[in-house]
N, C-alpha and C positions, 0 to 999 in steps of 0.2 A: 504494500500500500504506500502511495506517495503521501508526503506531508507538505503542506504549505504553511509557513509561519509568517503571520502578519505582524508588523512592528507597532501595532496599536491594538486597542480593545475592540475596534470595529473597522470595517472597510469603507473607504471613501476615495474619490479621485485624488491622486497624489500619494496615497498610502503606499508604503514600501513593504515588500515581502521577499522571503527567501524560499526557494524550492530546491532542496538538496538533490544531487544526482543529475544525471544527464537528461535533457529534454529531447524527446523523440518527436519527429514531425510526420508521423504516419497518419495523422488525422483522427486517431482514436481518442476516446476519453477513458479515464480510469477512476476508480474509487479513491478518495483521498481523505485526509484528516486536516481540517483547518485549525491552526493553533493561533491564539491571540496573546498579546503581551501581558494580560492579567491572569493567564493560566486557563482561560475558558477554551473549550474545543467544540467543534461541530463537524458532523459528517459533511463531505463535500464531493463534488465531481470536478475533475480537472481534465481539460481537453486542450489539445494543441491546435492552433490555427496556422502557425508557421513556426520556424525555428526561433523567432523573436517575439511571438505573441501567443498567449494562452487565454482560455476563459476558465473561470471557476464559478460553480454554482454552490452556494453554501446554504445548508439547511438552517432553519430557525435555531437560535441559541440564546442563552442568557449570559450576560457578562458577570464578572465577579461582583459588581455592584448591583446586581439583580435587574439590569435593564434588558428587556426582551428585544431581540433583533430578529425581524422576520426573514424568511428565505429571500435571498437575492442572488443575482448573477453579475459578474464583473469581467472586464477585459483587462489584461495586464500585458505590458511590453517590457522586454528585457533591455536593460541599460548595460551595454558591454563595458563602458568606461568604469562605471561604479560597481559592476558585477552584482546587480540586484534587479529584482522585478519591481515595476511601478504600476499601480492601478491607474488606467487611463480613462475608463468610462464604465458606467453601469449599463448592463444590457438586459 
């Protein structure tokens, strides 16, 4: 299972994320676990759009401060210079 670690308690355009391991570009999606900076986790689906872009659909979850976040989907782009993924849009 893949893991995507977001550098905040929720996802928004501009949020940074880390996806360990090699990204494949075969167009498939995989089951993943979304991790957030406060320790919250949520089931997710991670799919590759190209070598530099992915989408992630995150199930509803609750932050450590008990804020309910509904299911959402996001598009991320890889920044080769910074070696990090950046959320670019809600989809």
